[in-house]
C-alpha positions as CSV (number, residue, x, y, z in Angstrom):
1,M,2.4,-63.6,-8.1
2,L,3.0,-64.0,-4.7
3,K,2.8,-66.9,-2.6
4,Q,-0.3,-67.0,-0.1
5,Q,0.2,-68.6,2.9
6,G,-2.6,-69.2,5.8
7,D,-1.8,-67.3,9.2
8,P,-1.7,-69.3,12.0
9,H,-2.7,-66.7,14.6
10,D,-5.4,-64.5,13.2
11,D,-8.5,-65.6,10.7
12,G,-6.7,-68.0,8.7
13,H,-7.1,-66.1,5.1
14,G,-4.1,-66.4,3.0
15,R,-1.8,-63.5,2.8
16,P,1.7,-63.0,0.7
17,F,4.3,-64.7,2.6
18,T,7.0,-62.2,3.8
19,T,10.5,-62.8,5.2
20,Q,13.0,-60.3,6.6
21,Q,16.7,-60.8,5.2
22,P,19.2,-61.3,8.0
23,N,21.2,-58.9,9.2
24,T,19.6,-56.0,7.5
25,H,16.4,-53.8,6.7
26,A,15.5,-55.6,3.4
27,A,12.2,-57.1,3.5
28,W,11.2,-60.1,1.1
29,A,8.2,-61.5,-0.5
30,E,8.1,-65.0,-2.0
31,G,7.1,-64.9,-5.6
32,Y,6.8,-67.3,-8.5
33,L,10.2,-67.2,-9.0
34,S,11.5,-67.8,-5.7
35,K,11.5,-70.7,-3.4
36,E,10.7,-70.5,0.1
37,R,14.4,-72.2,0.9
38,D,16.0,-69.3,-1.0
39,Q,14.6,-66.8,1.8
40,Y,16.9,-68.3,4.2
41,A,20.3,-69.1,2.3
42,N,22.5,-68.6,5.2
43,G,20.2,-70.7,7.3
44,D,18.4,-67.6,9.2
45,G,15.6,-65.5,8.6
46,I,12.5,-64.3,10.3
47,V,8.6,-65.0,9.0
48,Y,6.3,-62.3,10.0
49,Y,2.7,-63.2,10.4
50,P,-0.3,-60.5,10.7
51,G,-1.8,-60.9,13.9
52,S,-3.2,-59.5,16.8
53,T,-0.3,-58.4,18.7
54,A,3.0,-57.3,17.8
55,E,6.0,-59.5,18.8
56,V,9.8,-58.9,18.8
57,P,11.7,-62.1,17.3
58,D,13.3,-64.6,19.5
59,G,16.5,-64.2,17.2
60,S,17.6,-64.2,13.8
61,N,16.2,-67.4,13.0
62,D,12.3,-67.0,14.6
63,R,10.0,-68.4,11.9
64,D,6.9,-67.4,13.7
65,V,6.7,-63.7,14.6
66,Q,3.3,-61.9,14.8
67,Y,2.9,-58.0,13.3
68,T,0.0,-55.6,13.4
69,L,-0.3,-53.0,11.1
70,T,-0.4,-49.4,12.9
71,D,-2.0,-46.4,11.0
72,I,1.0,-43.9,10.3
73,F,-1.2,-41.2,10.8
74,A,-3.1,-42.0,14.1
75,S,-2.5,-39.7,16.6
76,N,0.9,-39.6,18.1
77,S,2.3,-41.9,15.7
78,V,5.3,-41.9,13.2
79,W,4.0,-39.0,10.8
80,E,3.0,-36.8,14.0
81,N,6.7,-37.7,15.4
82,R,8.7,-37.3,12.3
83,N,10.8,-34.3,14.2
84,L,11.6,-36.0,17.5
85,T,15.3,-36.8,17.6
86,T,14.8,-39.8,19.7
87,L,12.9,-41.4,16.9
88,F,14.6,-39.7,14.1
89,A,18.3,-39.2,13.2
90,T,17.3,-36.9,10.4
91,P,13.6,-36.1,9.2
92,N,14.2,-39.0,6.5
93,D,16.5,-41.6,8.5
94,F,15.4,-43.5,11.6
95,A,17.7,-43.3,14.4
96,G,19.2,-46.9,15.2
97,D,22.6,-47.8,14.2
98,D,24.8,-45.0,14.8
99,S,27.3,-45.0,17.9
100,S,27.2,-41.0,18.0
101,N,23.6,-41.0,18.7
102,P,22.7,-41.6,22.1
103,Y,19.8,-43.5,21.2
104,G,21.2,-45.9,18.7
105,A,23.6,-48.9,18.7
106,E,27.0,-49.0,17.2
107,C,27.1,-51.4,14.1
108,G,27.9,-55.1,15.5
109,E,26.3,-54.1,19.0
110,G,23.3,-55.4,19.9
111,G,22.7,-57.7,17.0
112,V,23.1,-54.6,14.3
113,L,25.5,-56.6,12.0
114,G,24.7,-54.9,8.7
115,P,24.6,-56.4,5.2
116,A,26.1,-59.6,4.1
117,N,29.5,-58.0,3.3
118,G,30.0,-56.8,7.3
119,S,29.0,-53.4,6.9
120,C,26.3,-51.2,7.6
121,D,25.1,-47.8,6.9
122,T,24.4,-45.2,9.9
123,D,20.6,-44.9,10.5
124,A,20.0,-46.7,7.2
125,A,16.6,-47.4,7.6
126,N,13.8,-45.1,6.0
127,P,10.2,-44.2,6.8
128,P,7.8,-44.5,4.0
129,W,8.1,-40.8,3.0
130,A,11.9,-41.3,2.0
131,W,11.7,-44.8,0.6
132,D,13.6,-45.0,-2.8
133,D,15.2,-47.2,-5.1
134,A,18.4,-45.4,-6.1
135,D,18.5,-46.5,-9.8
136,D,14.6,-45.8,-10.5
137,L,12.9,-43.1,-12.1
138,P,10.3,-41.9,-9.4
139,G,12.0,-39.9,-6.6
140,R,12.6,-40.4,-3.1
141,G,9.5,-41.4,-1.3
142,Y,7.2,-41.5,-4.2
143,L,5.3,-44.5,-3.1
144,A,3.9,-42.6,-0.3
145,T,3.9,-39.3,-1.4
146,N,3.3,-39.4,-5.2
147,P,2.0,-42.7,-6.0
148,A,0.3,-41.8,-9.3
149,E,3.8,-40.9,-10.2
150,L,5.5,-43.5,-9.5
151,V,2.7,-46.0,-11.3
152,W,3.1,-44.0,-14.1
153,D,6.9,-44.4,-14.2
154,Y,7.0,-48.0,-13.6
155,F,4.0,-49.5,-15.6
156,D,3.0,-49.1,-19.5
157,W,-0.6,-50.2,-20.5
158,T,-3.1,-49.5,-23.1
159,G,-4.3,-45.8,-22.7
160,N,-1.5,-44.6,-20.8
161,P,-1.8,-41.1,-20.4
162,S,1.3,-38.7,-21.4
163,S,1.6,-37.4,-18.0
164,P,0.3,-38.6,-14.5
165,D,-2.7,-37.1,-13.1
166,L,-1.4,-35.4,-9.9
167,A,-4.7,-33.6,-8.8
168,Y,-5.0,-36.0,-5.6
169,T,-8.4,-35.8,-3.5
170,W,-6.6,-37.6,-0.4
171,D,-2.6,-37.3,0.5
172,Q,-2.3,-37.1,4.1
173,Y,1.6,-36.3,3.4
174,S,0.5,-33.3,1.9
175,D,-2.5,-32.3,4.2
176,I,-4.8,-33.0,1.5
177,T,-8.1,-34.8,3.0
178,S,-11.1,-33.2,1.3
């Protein structure tokens, strides 16, 4: 169960409490096993709230940053621009922290500090079609491109079929929209 927190900028509905881990791409949600203070173990972190405008954090310890959701399939949005080299270093990796990429920043520059151990991977952030936990069964990007198989691999339930139903009626990643 995720902790619900009211939004001071929007309609007041409770939403999951989320934070951004300092100096990495990792996002966290507070659940019943964690405490809010655990999200800021090193004294910094960013708290995001859904809002009517997107904001840039003031720094690594900003506890009040609004975000808006963007339709990834909207005209001139991320999916349509997936081959744009100023946005992507590769089709599966955003450009952003590579000193050899003219559109990125070298690790350690401009606030790009990398994980807690002090290193950072080059162009490490991925779009939804490339999200992956390296130690699980679903393939890379399945959360976006093959959610039926991802759910089938992750969960077990009464009446679980012997294989996932992959006959999608709507999958914009595969251009199935009827």
